[in-house]
A tleap script that builds the chain and sets N, CA, C and O, in Angstrom:
source leaprc.protein.ff14SB
mol = sequence {
  NMET MET LEU ALA VAL PHE ARG SER ARG THR
  GLU THR LEU ASN PHE ALA SER ILE LEU ARG
  SER TYR GLY VAL LEU CYS SER VAL VAL ASN
  THR PRO ARG ARG ILE ASN VAL SER CYS GLY
  ILE SER VAL GLN PHE SER ASN LYS ASP GLU
  MET ILE ALA LYS GLN VAL LEU SER ARG ARG
  ARG PHE ASP THR PHE ALA GLY PHE TYR SER
  CASN
}
set mol.1.N position { 0.929 -0.941 0.011 }
set mol.1.CA position { 0.256 0.205 -0.247 }
set mol.1.C position { 0.752 1.384 -0.032 }
set mol.1.O position { 1.643 1.660 0.772 }
set mol.2.N position { 0.217 2.065 -0.710 }
set mol.2.CA position { 0.840 3.761 -0.917 }
set mol.2.C position { 0.221 4.776 -0.031 }
set mol.2.O position { -1.002 4.918 -0.008 }
set mol.3.N position { 1.007 5.473 0.688 }
set mol.3.CA position { 0.338 6.733 1.354 }
set mol.3.C position { 0.950 8.157 0.573 }
set mol.3.O position { 2.134 8.448 0.407 }
set mol.4.N position { -0.183 8.880 0.187 }
set mol.4.CA position { -0.008 10.057 -0.009 }
set mol.4.C position { -0.118 11.167 1.197 }
set mol.4.O position { -1.143 11.334 1.857 }
set mol.5.N position { 1.129 11.914 1.381 }
set mol.5.CA position { 1.070 12.742 2.626 }
set mol.5.C position { 0.921 14.228 2.213 }
set mol.5.O position { 1.427 14.623 1.162 }
set mol.6.N position { 0.279 14.994 2.976 }
set mol.6.CA position { 0.188 16.274 2.649 }
set mol.6.C position { -0.022 17.162 4.353 }
set mol.6.O position { -0.386 16.633 5.403 }
set mol.7.N position { 0.344 18.590 4.126 }
set mol.7.CA position { 0.519 19.203 5.288 }
set mol.7.C position { -0.758 19.691 5.462 }
set mol.7.O position { -0.805 20.322 6.518 }
set mol.8.N position { -1.821 19.672 4.879 }
set mol.8.CA position { -3.260 20.392 4.827 }
set mol.8.C position { -4.341 18.926 4.733 }
set mol.8.O position { -4.374 17.906 4.043 }
set mol.9.N position { -5.013 19.414 5.661 }
set mol.9.CA position { -6.193 18.313 6.128 }
set mol.9.C position { -7.021 18.468 4.646 }
set mol.9.O position { -7.251 17.573 3.833 }
set mol.10.N position { -7.319 19.634 4.587 }
set mol.10.CA position { -8.344 20.009 3.131 }
set mol.10.C position { -7.806 19.537 1.845 }
set mol.10.O position { -8.601 19.192 0.970 }
set mol.11.N position { -6.453 19.484 1.627 }
set mol.11.CA position { -6.036 18.993 0.330 }
set mol.11.C position { -5.998 17.410 0.574 }
set mol.11.O position { -6.311 16.582 -0.281 }
set mol.12.N position { -5.608 17.146 1.746 }
set mol.12.CA position { -5.619 15.634 1.711 }
set mol.12.C position { -6.918 14.907 1.024 }
set mol.12.O position { -6.906 14.099 0.096 }
set mol.13.N position { -8.073 15.440 1.767 }
set mol.13.CA position { -9.617 15.178 1.616 }
set mol.13.C position { -9.926 15.021 0.108 }
set mol.13.O position { -10.492 14.104 -0.487 }
set mol.14.N position { -9.220 16.548 -0.480 }
set mol.14.CA position { -9.592 16.811 -1.580 }
set mol.14.C position { -9.001 15.545 -2.565 }
set mol.14.O position { -9.620 14.815 -3.339 }
set mol.15.N position { -7.831 15.576 -2.286 }
set mol.15.CA position { -6.942 14.395 -3.141 }
set mol.15.C position { -7.645 13.037 -3.098 }
set mol.15.O position { -7.604 12.299 -4.082 }
set mol.16.N position { -8.354 12.657 -1.862 }
set mol.16.CA position { -8.790 11.421 -1.868 }
set mol.16.C position { -10.137 11.438 -2.762 }
set mol.16.O position { -10.417 10.398 -3.357 }
set mol.17.N position { -10.942 12.503 -2.882 }
set mol.17.CA position { -11.959 12.637 -3.595 }
set mol.17.C position { -11.634 12.586 -4.982 }
set mol.17.O position { -12.299 11.931 -5.785 }
set mol.18.N position { -10.766 13.167 -5.245 }
set mol.18.CA position { -10.329 13.099 -6.732 }
set mol.18.C position { -9.971 11.610 -7.071 }
set mol.18.O position { -10.746 11.002 -7.809 }
set mol.19.N position { -8.885 10.994 -6.601 }
set mol.19.CA position { -8.710 9.644 -6.685 }
set mol.19.C position { -9.983 8.789 -6.839 }
set mol.19.O position { -10.101 8.072 -7.833 }
set mol.20.N position { -10.874 8.834 -5.958 }
set mol.20.CA position { -12.288 8.116 -6.109 }
set mol.20.C position { -12.953 8.562 -7.314 }
set mol.20.O position { -13.212 7.607 -8.046 }
set mol.21.N position { -13.307 9.645 -7.759 }
set mol.21.CA position { -13.641 10.127 -9.058 }
set mol.21.C position { -13.095 9.573 -10.276 }
set mol.21.O position { -13.737 9.472 -11.321 }
set mol.22.N position { -11.819 9.196 -10.108 }
set mol.22.CA position { -10.949 8.368 -11.254 }
set mol.22.C position { -11.042 6.939 -11.184 }
set mol.22.O position { -10.375 6.235 -11.943 }
set mol.23.N position { -11.940 6.385 -10.196 }
set mol.23.CA position { -12.189 5.071 -9.766 }
set mol.23.C position { -11.259 4.302 -8.764 }
set mol.23.O position { -11.447 3.134 -8.422 }
set mol.24.N position { -10.281 5.065 -8.357 }
set mol.24.CA position { -9.407 4.539 -7.467 }
set mol.24.C position { -9.703 4.033 -5.947 }
set mol.24.O position { -10.175 4.906 -5.218 }
set mol.25.N position { -9.556 3.129 -5.533 }
set mol.25.CA position { -10.272 2.736 -4.122 }
set mol.25.C position { -8.873 3.168 -3.397 }
set mol.25.O position { -7.688 2.885 -3.575 }
set mol.26.N position { -9.757 4.173 -2.301 }
set mol.26.CA position { -8.449 4.833 -1.403 }
set mol.26.C position { -9.435 5.069 -0.113 }
set mol.26.O position { -10.665 5.074 -0.154 }
set mol.27.N position { -8.564 5.273 1.105 }
set mol.27.CA position { -8.911 5.367 2.162 }
set mol.27.C position { -8.182 6.708 3.078 }
set mol.27.O position { -7.002 6.953 2.829 }
set mol.28.N position { -8.904 7.555 4.126 }
set mol.28.CA position { -8.083 8.227 4.510 }
set mol.28.C position { -7.618 7.671 5.793 }
set mol.28.O position { -8.379 6.971 6.459 }
set mol.29.N position { -6.647 7.883 6.109 }
set mol.29.CA position { -5.997 7.218 7.526 }
set mol.29.C position { -5.280 8.006 8.361 }
set mol.29.O position { -5.034 9.114 7.885 }
set mol.30.N position { -4.801 7.768 9.612 }
set mol.30.CA position { -3.973 8.361 10.192 }
set mol.30.C position { -2.905 8.199 9.837 }
set mol.30.O position { -2.644 7.019 9.607 }
set mol.31.N position { -1.847 9.135 9.624 }
set mol.31.CA position { -0.534 9.263 9.068 }
set mol.31.C position { 0.353 8.433 10.126 }
set mol.31.O position { 0.298 8.769 11.309 }
set mol.32.N position { 1.289 7.198 9.671 }
set mol.32.CA position { 1.898 6.847 11.212 }
set mol.32.C position { 2.941 8.072 11.763 }
set mol.32.O position { 3.472 8.997 11.149 }
set mol.33.N position { 2.995 7.708 13.052 }
set mol.33.CA position { 4.171 8.750 13.669 }
set mol.33.C position { 5.324 8.797 12.865 }
set mol.33.O position { 5.704 9.956 12.696 }
set mol.34.N position { 6.189 7.729 12.169 }
set mol.34.CA position { 7.470 7.906 11.875 }
set mol.34.C position { 7.499 8.795 10.647 }
set mol.34.O position { 8.580 8.995 10.093 }
set mol.35.N position { 6.231 9.416 10.121 }
set mol.35.CA position { 6.042 10.067 9.244 }
set mol.35.C position { 5.834 11.740 9.656 }
set mol.35.O position { 4.634 12.016 9.661 }
set mol.36.N position { 6.360 12.439 9.862 }
set mol.36.CA position { 6.347 13.658 10.871 }
set mol.36.C position { 6.114 14.707 10.240 }
set mol.36.O position { 6.388 15.746 10.839 }
set mol.37.N position { 5.592 14.812 8.971 }
set mol.37.CA position { 5.504 15.979 8.023 }
set mol.37.C position { 4.056 16.220 7.466 }
set mol.37.O position { 3.810 16.847 6.435 }
set mol.38.N position { 3.132 15.632 8.296 }
set mol.38.CA position { 1.637 15.760 7.885 }
set mol.38.C position { 0.985 16.139 8.719 }
set mol.38.O position { 1.270 16.283 9.908 }
set mol.39.N position { -0.320 16.419 7.977 }
set mol.39.CA position { -1.469 17.238 8.804 }
set mol.39.C position { -2.069 15.979 9.945 }
set mol.39.O position { -3.022 16.185 10.697 }
set mol.40.N position { -1.427 14.885 9.896 }
set mol.40.CA position { -1.975 13.743 10.749 }
set mol.40.C position { -3.111 12.943 10.049 }
set mol.40.O position { -3.541 11.918 10.578 }
set mol.41.N position { -3.566 13.367 8.949 }
set mol.41.CA position { -4.162 12.311 8.065 }
set mol.41.C position { -3.391 11.969 6.676 }
set mol.41.O position { -2.696 12.859 6.186 }
set mol.42.N position { -3.495 10.662 6.000 }
set mol.42.CA position { -3.019 10.607 4.713 }
set mol.42.C position { -4.003 10.013 4.090 }
set mol.42.O position { -5.060 9.729 4.653 }
set mol.43.N position { -3.681 9.701 2.532 }
set mol.43.CA position { -4.366 8.866 1.609 }
set mol.43.C position { -3.712 7.498 1.442 }
set mol.43.O position { -2.580 7.425 0.963 }
set mol.44.N position { -4.295 6.558 1.769 }
set mol.44.CA position { -3.573 5.006 1.440 }
set mol.44.C position { -4.513 4.481 -0.120 }
set mol.44.O position { -5.680 4.534 -0.511 }
set mol.45.N position { -3.416 4.065 -0.554 }
set mol.45.CA position { -4.287 3.349 -2.041 }
set mol.45.C position { -3.413 2.316 -2.666 }
set mol.45.O position { -2.339 2.175 -2.082 }
set mol.46.N position { -3.537 1.828 -3.336 }
set mol.46.CA position { -2.700 0.326 -3.822 }
set mol.46.C position { -1.751 0.735 -4.680 }
set mol.46.O position { -1.968 1.512 -5.610 }
set mol.47.N position { -0.430 0.125 -4.350 }
set mol.47.CA position { 0.595 0.552 -5.398 }
set mol.47.C position { 0.081 0.461 -6.640 }
set mol.47.O position { 0.278 1.469 -7.318 }
set mol.48.N position { -0.637 -0.597 -7.276 }
set mol.48.CA position { -0.930 -0.649 -8.494 }
set mol.48.C position { -1.669 0.840 -8.995 }
set mol.48.O position { -1.790 0.938 -10.216 }
set mol.49.N position { -2.121 1.887 -8.253 }
set mol.49.CA position { -2.652 2.954 -8.767 }
set mol.49.C position { -1.731 4.247 -8.535 }
set mol.49.O position { -2.051 5.429 -8.655 }
set mol.50.N position { -0.591 3.733 -8.198 }
set mol.50.CA position { 0.500 5.069 -8.185 }
set mol.50.C position { 0.560 5.883 -9.058 }
set mol.50.O position { 0.704 7.049 -8.693 }
set mol.51.N position { 0.492 5.656 -10.221 }
set mol.51.CA position { 0.644 6.387 -11.908 }
set mol.51.C position { -0.884 7.325 -11.685 }
set mol.51.O position { -1.073 8.541 -11.706 }
set mol.52.N position { -1.560 6.499 -11.531 }
set mol.52.CA position { -2.834 7.638 -11.670 }
set mol.52.C position { -2.721 8.605 -10.355 }
set mol.52.O position { -3.221 9.704 -10.596 }
set mol.53.N position { -2.241 8.503 -9.141 }
set mol.53.CA position { -2.119 9.220 -8.081 }
set mol.53.C position { -1.108 10.461 -8.552 }
set mol.53.O position { -1.389 11.617 -8.238 }
set mol.54.N position { 0.146 10.133 -9.364 }
set mol.54.CA position { 1.200 10.847 -9.968 }
set mol.54.C position { 0.327 11.920 -10.745 }
set mol.54.O position { 0.104 13.094 -10.449 }
set mol.55.N position { -0.069 11.220 -11.751 }
set mol.55.CA position { -0.971 11.893 -12.778 }
set mol.55.C position { -1.803 13.374 -12.073 }
set mol.55.O position { -1.620 14.560 -12.345 }
set mol.56.N position { -2.687 12.775 -11.156 }
set mol.56.CA position { -3.752 13.564 -10.352 }
set mol.56.C position { -2.465 14.668 -9.821 }
set mol.56.O position { -2.781 15.829 -10.077 }
set mol.57.N position { -1.538 14.584 -9.362 }
set mol.57.CA position { -0.892 15.818 -8.803 }
set mol.57.C position { -0.283 16.336 -9.788 }
set mol.57.O position { 0.041 17.456 -9.394 }
set mol.58.N position { 0.114 16.182 -10.967 }
set mol.58.CA position { 0.686 16.614 -12.049 }
set mol.58.C position { -0.212 17.811 -12.564 }
set mol.58.O position { 0.107 18.875 -13.095 }
set mol.59.N position { -1.348 17.321 -12.255 }
set mol.59.CA position { -2.574 18.093 -13.231 }
set mol.59.C position { -3.371 19.146 -12.381 }
set mol.59.O position { -4.057 20.042 -12.872 }
set mol.60.N position { -3.194 18.923 -11.083 }
set mol.60.CA position { -3.622 19.804 -9.832 }
set mol.60.C position { -2.580 20.256 -9.044 }
set mol.60.O position { -1.449 19.824 -8.825 }
set mol.61.N position { -3.434 21.573 -8.526 }
set mol.61.CA position { -2.072 22.194 -7.535 }
set mol.61.C position { -2.376 21.608 -6.394 }
set mol.61.O position { -3.571 21.403 -6.177 }
set mol.62.N position { -1.514 21.254 -5.529 }
set mol.62.CA position { -1.436 20.470 -4.290 }
set mol.62.C position { -0.159 21.254 -3.750 }
set mol.62.O position { 0.912 20.991 -4.295 }
set mol.63.N position { -0.180 22.136 -2.789 }
set mol.63.CA position { 1.084 23.048 -2.414 }
set mol.63.C position { 1.525 22.521 -1.162 }
set mol.63.O position { 2.594 22.831 -0.637 }
set mol.64.N position { 0.458 21.498 -0.556 }
set mol.64.CA position { 1.008 21.078 0.704 }
set mol.64.C position { 1.604 19.428 0.442 }
set mol.64.O position { 1.971 18.849 1.464 }
set mol.65.N position { 1.667 18.965 -0.361 }
set mol.65.CA position { 1.811 17.563 -0.837 }
set mol.65.C position { 3.505 17.446 -0.324 }
set mol.65.O position { 4.393 18.171 -0.773 }
set mol.66.N position { 3.652 16.652 0.437 }
set mol.66.CA position { 4.730 16.322 1.074 }
set mol.66.C position { 5.698 14.875 0.449 }
set mol.66.O position { 6.903 14.666 0.586 }
set mol.67.N position { 4.909 14.241 -0.083 }
set mol.67.CA position { 5.531 12.885 -0.676 }
set mol.67.C position { 4.796 11.384 -0.694 }
set mol.67.O position { 3.799 11.234 0.012 }
set mol.68.N position { 5.106 10.688 -1.203 }
set mol.68.CA position { 4.632 9.109 -1.126 }
set mol.68.C position { 5.472 8.577 -0.155 }
set mol.68.O position { 6.574 9.042 0.139 }
set mol.69.N position { 4.883 7.481 0.401 }
set mol.69.CA position { 5.403 6.367 1.169 }
set mol.69.C position { 4.848 5.006 1.089 }
set mol.69.O position { 3.627 4.860 1.134 }
set mol.70.N position { 5.648 3.984 0.973 }
set mol.70.CA position { 5.036 3.158 1.238 }
set mol.70.C position { 4.636 2.609 2.621 }
set mol.70.O position { 5.401 2.717 3.579 }
set mol.71.N position { 3.409 2.009 2.718 }
set mol.71.CA position { 3.259 1.694 3.907 }
set mol.71.C position { 2.938 -0.116 4.315 }
set mol.71.O position { 2.784 -0.467 5.485 }
savepdb mol mol.pdb
quit
């Protein structure tokens, strides 16, 4: 599983909504403590959907995106 980590709760929820609109199964989950750059929640999705997630990031402006992490 992958995590998309943001420093903004609003952008986290927006990213999850956009992924779902592309048919990606994802969940909003608590960010693990070892990743201390976030707002406390992240978007979790399957590794197979990583390219879609990257496309969404490249097409939209997410100023608080902190990175992808393997979960």
